[in-house]
ROZADO-706004 format. One record per residue: residue number from 1; x, y, z of N, C-alpha, C in turn. Coordinates in steps of 0.001 Angstrom, whole numbers, padded with zeros to 6 digits. Last residue first. Layout:
% residues N
 seq      nu      nv      nw     cau     cav     caw      cu      cv      cw
 NUM       X       Y       Z       X       Y       Z       X       Y       Z
...
***
This chain:
% residues 278
 seq      nu      nv      nw     cau     cav     caw      cu      cv      cw
 278  003368  004968 -001065  002427  003933 -001406  003173  002815 -002086
 277  003635  008242 -000327  004170  006918  000035  003101  005892 -000280
 276  004532  011557 -001058  003741  010380 -001409  004417  009148 -000838
 275  004319  015079 -000419  004922  013767 -000202  003984  012644 -000545
 274  005248  018222 -001505  004163  017256 -001444  004763  015866 -001396
 273  006350  021155 -000040  006720  019867 -000599  005555  018929 -000446
 272  006243  024654 -000603  005574  023420 -000198  006219  022219 -000841
 271  006762  027891  000546  007305  026774 -000211  006677  025509  000305
 270  005485  031218  000248  005493  029905  000870  006157  028890 -000038
 269  004720  034428  001102  005573  033596  000272  005810  032269  000950
 268  001386  035364  001606  002638  034939  002226  003436  034106  001234
 267 -000505  038295  000994 -000173  036912  000648  001196  036583  001205
 266 -001177  040347  003920 -000960  040089  002508 -000733  038631  002247
 265 -003087  042159  006085 -002494  040842  005878 -002376  040569  004388
 264 -004215  044571  006836 -002999  044592  006054 -002352  043249  005851
 263 -005449  044061  010176 -005524  044613  008831 -004178  044480  008136
 262 -006580  041281  012069 -005583  042306  011835 -005673  042784  010398
 261 -008398  039227  011853 -008854  040506  012337 -007836  041614  012146
 260 -009194  036949  009469 -008062  037524  010160 -008418  038945  010552
 259 -011832  034718  009854 -011396  035993  009312 -010230  036503  010127
 258 -013775  032503  009553 -012347  032369  009809 -011695  033590  009181
 257 -016622  032354  009420 -015934  033559  009887 -014504  033296  010312
 256 -018311  030356  008740 -017528  030938  007650 -016644  032077  008107
 255 -019645  029688  011138 -018660  028785  010558 -017766  029445  009535
 254 -019929  032208  013665 -020351  031700  012368 -019273  030825  011749
 253 -019107  031042  017045 -019257  032017  015984 -019613  031387  014650
 252 -022158  029286  016988 -021536  030580  017248 -020087  030361  017663
 251 -023228  026793  016788 -023517  027717  015694 -022908  029089  015904
 250 -020604  024540  017844 -021905  025187  017973 -022102  026141  016813
 249 -018659  021692  018722 -019041  022712  017739 -020460  023225  017961
 248 -017726  021452  022200 -018252  020857  020973 -018715  021954  020020
 247 -014822  023226  023421 -016231  022835  023470 -016689  022248  022146
 246 -011587  021815  023875 -012442  022737  023137 -013892  022288  023261
 245 -010631  020911  027241 -010840  020628  025836 -011720  021661  025177
 244 -010022  021731  029710 -011225  020909  029586 -011521  020521  028142
 243 -007874  023383  029311 -007641  022114  030015 -008842  021182  029985
 242 -007238  024872  026351 -008330  024720  027304 -008137  023383  028011
 241 -005079  027120  024795 -005213  025820  025431 -006342  025846  026454
 240 -006394  028955  021971 -005678  028876  023240 -005910  027492  023835
 239 -008114  029137  019832 -006755  029644  019672 -005987  029720  020987
 238 -010056  026338  018916 -009835  027420  019872 -008370  027827  019832
 237 -012345  024959  016675 -010930  025283  016921 -010856  026483  017847
 236 -014438  022317  015764 -014299  023534  016550 -012829  023737  016876
 235 -016371  020602  013397 -015035  021023  013832 -015149  022289  014667
 234 -017831  017762  011646 -017923  018995  012432 -016537  019328  012952
 233 -017147  015815  009772 -018559  016180  009912 -018786  017410  010785
 232 -015089  014696  007256 -015097  015483  008483 -016515  016026  008621
 231 -014535  011552  005675 -015409  012705  005923 -015106  013368  007260
 230 -013440  009575  003167 -012990  010187  004411 -013734  011505  004624
 229 -014151  006613  001826 -014630  007989  001769 -014353  008622  003131
 228 -011279  004656  000966 -012445  004913  001794 -012886  006340  001548
 227 -008939  002128 -000213 -009618  003421 -000194 -010725  003477  000841
 226 -005924  000834 -001688 -007056  000711 -000771 -007677  002082 -000618
 225 -004149  001923 -003372 -004786  000686 -003819 -005916  000276 -002881
 224 -004912  004909 -001934 -004070  004309 -002959 -004767  003099 -003536
 223 -005730  008134 -000518 -006001  006717 -000777 -005045  006218 -001841
 222 -005598  010639  002051 -005152  010061  000803 -005560  008604  000708
 221 -006055  013852  003664 -006343  012432  003493 -005783  011959  002160
 220 -006177  016482  006127 -005641  015866  004919 -006057  014402  004863
 219 -007235  019617  007528 -007302  018160  007435 -006743  017677  006110
 218 -005935  022428  009385 -006954  021718  008634 -006724  020228  008588
 217 -004339  025610  009368 -004803  024441  010105 -005875  023742  009287
 216 -001506  027611  008816 -002712  027011  008257 -003070  025785  009089
 215 -000328  030075  011177 -000216  028820  010442 -001557  028447  009815
 214  001536  032136  013007  000472  032223  012012  000599  031025  011078
 213  003780  031690  014454  002506  031531  015158  001314  031654  014232
 212  006464  029696  013132  005645  030907  013141  004399  030636  013957
 211  007716  027261  013184  008482  028403  012708  007720  029708  012696
 210  006947  024720  013904  006130  025442  012932  006855  026660  012388
 209  009044  024045  015700  008680  023167  014586  007937  023929  013504
 208  009005  026185  017542  010200  025930  016735  009868  025080  015515
 207  006397  025963  018610  006846  027213  017996  008069  027029  017102
 206  006398  023198  019585  005662  023604  018391  006115  024936  017806
 205  008126  021009  020804  008371  022449  020782  007718  023011  019523
 204  006408  018413  022498  006840  019018  021240  007111  020505  021459
 203  005710  015381  023960  006295  016693  024210  006867  017224  022901
 202  002689  013660  023526  004053  013852  023059  004499  015263  023426
 201  000206  011067  023925  000814  012349  024286  002233  012414  023736
 200 -002874  009400  023833 -001578  009591  023178 -001070  010984  023534
 199 -005144  009399  025276 -004671  008095  024816 -003264  008183  024226
 198 -005754  011385  028205 -005305  011250  026813 -004918  009808  026500
 197 -008651  010960  030296 -007202  010870  030095 -006858  010769  028613
 196 -011422  011284  029991 -010696  012007  031033 -009201  012058  030746
 195 -012844  011764  026717 -012242  010914  027747 -011449  011742  028754
 194 -015704  013574  025901 -014244  013618  025952 -013711  012709  027059
 193 -018199  012486  023978 -017859  012602  025390 -016340  012491  025506
 192 -019607  011752  021623 -019171  013129  021852 -018931  013386  023338
 191 -018210  008541  020767 -019312  009391  021221 -018740  010760  021541
 190 -015994  007128  020297 -017095  006927  019353 -018353  007673  019786
 189 -012953  009053  020696 -014052  008236  021208 -015105  008102  020123
 188 -009716  010307  021702 -010720  009984  020698 -011755  009051  021291
 187 -007065  012632  022314 -008124  011748  022806 -009064  011441  021653
 186 -003813  013804  022795 -004832  013374  021833 -005787  012400  022517
 185 -001642  016502  023508 -002452  015395  024012 -003578  015096  023041
 184  001488  017846  023778  000405  017621  022824 -000344  016374  023255
 183  003141  020056  025890  002543  018732  025768  001396  018740  024761
 182  004473  022287  026776  004846  021730  025469  004262  020333  025242
 181  003682  023699  028945  004334  022413  029213  004845  021743  027941
 180  002739  025958  027572  003566  026116  028768  004344  024842  029072
 179  001084  025162  025523  002355  025789  025183  003272  025999  026368
 178 -000623  022395  025105 -000324  023311  026194  001055  023907  025942
 177 -002899  021379  022792 -001473  021674  022975 -001309  022753  024035
 176 -005162  018789  022033 -004855  019959  022860 -003344  020130  022974
 175 -007782  017313  020382 -006342  017531  020327 -006041  018847  021041
 174 -010204  014860  020119 -009817  016082  020831 -008303  016178  020812
 173 -012602  013380  017981 -011197  013513  018371 -010971  014871  019020
 172 -015106  010948  017350 -014753  012280  017820 -013289  012270  018244
 171 -016790  009179  014709 -015759  009273  015728 -015561  010736  016109
 170 -019405  007188  013348 -018867  008501  013655 -017864  008412  014806
 169 -018800  004278  011216 -019419  005016  012305 -018747  006355  012548
 168 -017291  002967  009349 -018482  003669  008886 -019164  004495  009948
 167 -014903  001984  010153 -016058  001092  010303 -017366  001746  009871
 166 -012325  003053  010205 -013081  003059  008944 -014255  002072  008985
 165 -011276  002575  012684 -011712  003938  012392 -012562  003992  011125
 164 -012070 -000396  014378 -011631  000219  013133 -012167  001640  012987
 163 -011043 -000754  017719 -012174 -000629  016799 -011744  000128  015553
 162 -008534 -000498  018960 -009051 -001825  018641 -010209 -001778  017649
 161 -005783  001500  018221 -007211  001519  018543 -007800  000190  018077
 160 -002469  002263  019428 -003411  001453  018669 -004844  001688  019138
 159 -000398  005059  019127 -001273  004282  020006 -002267  003532  019132
 158  002899  006537  018873  001678  005960  018326  000871  005268  019423
 157  005318  009029  018077  004653  008213  019074  003342  007721  018472
 156  006454  009952  015782  007201  010107  017022  006636  009214  018116
 155  006237  008058  012744  005608  008762  013854  006536  008842  015055
 154  007569  008563  009648  007773  007809  010885  007191  008619  012037
 153  007258  010450  007718  006309  009348  007714  006496  008391  008892
 152  007406  013916  008200  008101  012636  008351  007076  011514  008466
 151  006379  016457  008125  006083  015560  007016  006783  014233  007073
 150  006984  017661  010571  007755  018018  009379  007574  017036  008225
 149  005883  015012  012732  006306  016384  012492  007062  016488  011177
 148  003188  013096  014203  004285  013258  013263  004649  014737  013132
 147  001589  010686  016020  001992  012095  016043  003247  012226  015204
 146 -001111  008407  015291  000299  008766  015377  000491  010270  015433
 145 -003261  005708  015887 -003101  007155  015881 -001620  007460  016064
 144 -004338  002850  013931 -003608  003515  015006 -003642  005025  014831
 143 -004581  000147  012372 -005591  001033  012961 -004973  001713  014179
 142 -002755 -001672  011629 -003543 -001082  010543 -004639 -000168  011075
 141  000194 -001003  013642 -000988 -001769  013262 -001671 -001072  012091
 140  002506  000486  013931  002289 -000639  014841  001117 -001523  014452
 139  004753  001499  011414  003365  001499  011875  003104  000287  012764
 138  007314  001806  010366  007167  001554  011783  005745  001578  012299
 137  007531  001962  007707  007533  003233  008428  007240  003045  009910
 136  007326 -000605  006891  008553  000103  006533  008644  001470  007201
 135  004752 -001338  007607  005868 -001785  008422  007140 -001028  008135
 134  001950  000233  007589  003175  000294  006795  004344 -000096  007691
 133 -001390 -000461  007752 -000106 -000699  008408  001030 -000693  007400
 132 -003962  001940  007648 -003197  000918  006938 -001832  000784  007602
 131 -005224  004051  008839 -005988  002809  008684 -005282  001772  007816
 130 -004588  006572  011189 -004033  005767  010104 -004742  004414  010047
 129 -004808  009582  011872 -005686  008456  012177 -005517  007487  011011
 128 -002240  011769  012971 -002801  010919  011924 -003678  009825  012525
 127 -001457  014975  013575 -002008  013811  014269 -002718  012981  013204
 126  001395  016998  012937  000278  016201  012440 -000147  015157  013467
 125  003021  019942  012056  002741  018993  013130  001427  018309  012806
 124  005598  021427  010018  004246  020927  010238  004196  020014  011453
 123  007847  022165  008398  007235  023082  009375  005797  022694  009657
 122  007129  020422  005254  007993  020907  006341  007232  021852  007261
 121  005583  017608  004088  005317  019029  004340  006202  019502  005489
 120  005909  014870  003700  006849  015776  003071  006602  017245  003315
 119  002548  013943  004051  003917  013489  003849  004766  014515  003124
 118 -000101  014599  004210  000829  015426  004970  002287  015086  004684
 117 -001696  012844  002745 -001807  014261  002472 -000831  015146  003207
 116 -000974  010275  003338 -002234  010768  003906 -002328  012281  003784
 115  001006  008789  002370  001411  010040  002987  000243  010742  003641
 114 -000336  006751  001068  000040  006548  002450  000606  007767  003131
 113 -002164  008869 -001176 -001718  007578 -000714 -001356  007555  000749
 112 -000968  012230 -001986 -001953  011180 -001784 -001362  009935 -001157
 111 -000056  015549 -000780  000161  014304 -001491 -000865  013255 -001149
 110 -002171  018526 -000860 -001051  017722 -000396 -000936  016450 -001210
 109 -003074  021787 -002191 -003249  020352 -001989 -001982  019666 -001511
 108 -002619  024852 -000246 -002973  024098 -001439 -002920  022600 -001152
 107 -001810  026608  001683 -003113  025979  001862 -003575  025278  000594
 106  001569  026284  002922  000602  026688  001917 -000720  026016  002190
 105  003159  026548  005527  003649  026450  004158  002664  026999  003141
 104  003081  025669  008275  003434  027038  007906  003970  027065  006481
 103  000469  023704  009731  001671  023854  008927  001832  025299  008460
 102 -001245  021118  011366 -000899  022533  011390  000390  022680  010602
 101 -003727  018632  010796 -002369  019131  010595 -002318  020645  010750
 100 -005253  015568  011179 -005362  016986  011526 -003949  017523  011515
  99 -005808  013061  008628 -005006  013746  009636 -005596  015104  009976
  98 -006863  009698  007749 -006916  011156  007646 -006085  011765  008762
  97 -006575  006679  005706 -006843  007435  006904 -006874  008927  006651
  96 -006412  005304  003422 -005244  005218  004285 -005446  005977  005597
  95 -007991  002051  003163 -006813  002857  003458 -007127  004302  003026
  94 -009372 -001279  002778 -009432  000121  003168 -008106  000749  003502
  93 -008784 -004041  002457 -010134 -003583  002793 -010135 -002183  003406
  92 -006354 -004571  001433 -006482 -004629  002896 -007824 -004102  003373
  91 -007303 -002869 -001479 -006242 -003578 -000777 -006412 -003442  000728
  90 -010849 -002206 -001513 -009549 -002338 -002135 -008578 -003113 -001272
  89 -012633 -000190  000973 -012472 -001284  000020 -011079 -001307 -000562
  88 -015203  001548  002754 -013831  001091  002616 -013763 -000083  001645
  87 -017448  003278  003161 -017249  002545  001898 -015800  002091  001706
  86 -016282  006004  005286 -017305  005151  004699 -016745  004340  003529
  85 -015374  007359  008217 -014779  006810  006998 -015720  005745  006472
  84 -015945  010438  009977 -016248  009048  009687 -015594  008649  008381
  83 -015513  012783  012691 -015225  012260  011362 -015806  010867  011217
  82 -015282  015846  014520 -015879  014532  014322 -015636  014092  012882
  81 -013030  017643  016688 -013713  017437  015413 -014304  016038  015391
  80 -011493  020201  018570 -012292  018980  018577 -012962  018861  017219
  79 -008620  021814  020004 -009562  021590  018903 -010297  020278  019113
  78 -006589  024340  021317 -007427  023170  021593 -008416  023026  020447
  77 -003239  025673  021624 -004547  025562  020973 -005283  024358  021534
  76 -000200  027606  021733 -001251  026825  022389 -002525  026796  021552
  75  002086  028937  020944  001407  028081  019958  000314  027220  020575
  74  002710  030706  022966  003556  029516  022784  002886  028473  021891
  73 -000595  031852  022997  000724  031938  023609  001474  030619  023464
  72 -002345  030814  019961 -002201  031526  021216 -000771  031513  021725
  71 -002063  031343  016379 -002175  030521  017578 -001945  031361  018827
  70 -003802  032569  013740 -002823  032947  014753 -003052  032125  016011
  69 -004005  031088  010576 -004625  031266  011881 -003533  031597  012887
  68 -004022  032135  007165 -003312  031642  008340 -004061  031991  009627
  67 -007087  031418  005360 -005990  032305  005735 -005261  031710  006931
  66 -008629  029157  005120 -008381  029971  003934 -007203  030905  004150
  65 -007588  026120  006542 -008110  027457  006770 -007699  028335  005582
  64 -007866  023363  004229 -007119  024229  005129 -007916  025487  005429
  63 -008092  020149  003216 -008939  021305  003502 -008229  022124  004566
  62 -007190  017824  000642 -006895  018595  001836 -007910  019715  001980
  61 -006775  014646 -000918 -007568  015832 -000640 -007145  016501  000646
  60 -006332  012198 -003325 -005663  013051 -002347 -006506  014297 -002157
  59 -006513  008789 -004577 -007076  010112 -004305 -006218  010867 -003290
  58 -006249  006061 -005376 -005390  007109 -005909 -005896  008520 -005709
  57 -009592  004698 -005482 -008156  004589 -005341 -007439  005803 -005892
  56 -012446  005971 -003685 -011782  005564 -004910 -010285  005472 -004663
  55 -014516  007396 -002116 -014107  006005 -001948 -013583  005445 -003264
  54 -013133  010775 -002002 -014189  009799 -002258 -013633  008389 -002098
  53 -011654  012673  000627 -011469  011822 -000548 -012732  010997 -000754
  52 -012946  014575  002244 -011558  014775  001849 -011182  013924  000652
  51 -015951  016162  002577 -015342  014912  002122 -013937  015204  001622
  50 -017806  017582  004939 -016585  017863  004204 -015933  016534  003856
  49 -021372  017783  004817 -020156  017066  005207 -018986  017561  004359
  48 -023789  018524  003907 -023335  019154  005144 -022024  018570  005655
  47 -022855  017949  000660 -024003  018291  001489 -023531  019051  002711
  46 -019810  018022  000528 -020705  016908  000231 -021953  017066  001096
  45 -017214  019740 -000875 -018364  019882  000017 -019412  018872 -000407
  44 -014130  017893 -001358 -015295  018644 -001829 -016356  018734 -000741
  43 -010890  016861 -002458 -011782  017278 -001378 -012948  018078 -001948
  42 -008999  016245 -004346 -010283  015549 -004439 -011245  015909 -003315
  41 -007453  019364 -004304 -007400  017999 -004808 -008788  017413 -004935
  40 -008868  021380 -001634 -007898  021078 -002678 -007973  019627 -003113
  39 -010446  024169 -000194 -010504  022739 -000496 -009634  022457 -001713
  38 -010181  026400  002286 -009648  026174  000949 -009602  024670  000732
  37 -012789  027985  004195 -011822  026921  003957 -011360  026919  002511
  36 -014913  029625  004618 -013689  029927  005350 -012576  028936  005121
  35 -017002  028498  003209 -016373  029690  002633 -015108  030093  003389
  34 -018606  026378  003631 -017165  026122  003653 -016387  027330  003143
  33 -021525  025435  005027 -020817  026644  004613 -019327  026371  004745
  32 -022136  022939  005808 -023038  023537  004820 -022467  024850  004302
  31 -020747  021364  007618 -020017  022028  006544 -020946  022453  005411
  30 -021478  021950  011094 -021465  021095  009910 -020749  021886  008825
  29 -020392  023543  013027 -021311  022478  013456 -021548  021464  012346
  28 -017485  024922  013228 -018266  024359  012133 -019159  023253  012692
  27 -015988  027777  014619 -016771  026568  014841 -017532  026201  013578
  26 -012981  029402  015830 -014096  029239  014906 -014756  027896  015128
  25 -010864  032079  016963 -011418  030748  017125 -012586  030641  016162
  24 -007839  034060  016912 -009200  033760  016534 -009567  032316  016854
  23 -005565  036837  017076 -006004  035511  017505 -007467  035301  017162
  22 -004571  038552  014076 -005084  038539  015436 -005557  037135  015782
  21 -001565  037995  012199 -003015  037942  012357 -003388  038020  013821
  20  001074  040171  011218  000581  039050  012024 -000922  039125  012232
  19  001313  041114  007837  001070  041571  009192  000541  040408  010008
  18  003771  039970  005607  002417  039861  006130  002363  040394  007548
  17  005492  040409  002511  005445  040581  003960  004005  040568  004430
  16  005745  037901  000168  005153  039193  000449  005039  039311  001960
  15  007442  035948 -002184  007324  036353 -000781  006751  037752 -000678
  14  006004  033693 -004489  006717  034935 -004241  006432  035416 -002835
  13  006396  030186 -003966  005534  031339 -004198  006320  032579 -003849
  12  007178  026933 -005133  007601  028199 -004535  006609  029283 -004888
  11  007083  023606 -004465  006328  024668 -005095  006686  025968 -004400
  10  008569  020589 -005032  008725  021850 -004325  008021  022942 -005104
   9  007563  017327 -004582  007557  018441 -005511  007624  019728 -004713
   8  008812  014125 -004000  008497  015416 -003417  008593  016503 -004497
   7  008140  010894 -003657  008308  011882 -004715  007873  013228 -004188
   6  008994  008127 -002531  008870  009428 -001872  009168  010496 -002903
   5  008172  004761 -002243  008248  005920 -003133  008080  007196 -002343
   4  007852  002535 -000736  008950  003417 -000367  009083  004628 -001277
   3  004275  002245 -000303  005604  001742 -000603  006647  002807 -000341
   2  001548  001479  001123  002407  002646  001185  003828  002172  000919
   1  000838 -001194  000000  000000  000000  000000  000869  001239  000000
***
């Protein structure tokens, strides 16, 4: 599925100075309005759902904040989102999963296949919900969560999940970064009830990894010889660390209002590498 191919394409954009963005939070109870997002590749608005890839082989899709988001003190943030993976099939009866990613590069499309859309992206931090086992990259199973940085396909830390993420049911994920302790904590469940304890944690120096406090945030996915329809069904993002986790998505603030409050924000010169593994 995810072979050793690593084809990276470097895309350069002209550099324009940008005024730092004001801090912000946003909520998507559903995706009937995606005007605050940039959808790329095979990602599309699917009714009230954000579909990153259809259930076909060889797909790649990403959805990023339209503009860079300003993180809180020491890059702190808390986010919660719900997702499901439908119609799995092909090699190993489904692949490859989806990710939540922060990156300081570009809001255009990422790579497909086992790179799950994040492979090869520098200045990035990723939590992957991986549904295919790649032994060559140290995957512990065909159903695990991993924490990755800088587009590296080897996870810094992983945790297995016994119930398949691509079972067609809805899942919830909570990701929190405490900039004071540098701890990234990940929780997940099949109901909208945040577990008391994290299932996966990692100490990360996010400000150094990301290289900036103004970053694109969003989701990536990819398929290869195995596939699934990868859907994000709701999302709430808070620009500071909340020890109780980000609240569940609500209708306030408006979903489409991922607006940079600081004036004079220009286009940012960015370089992107797109990574593939299959």
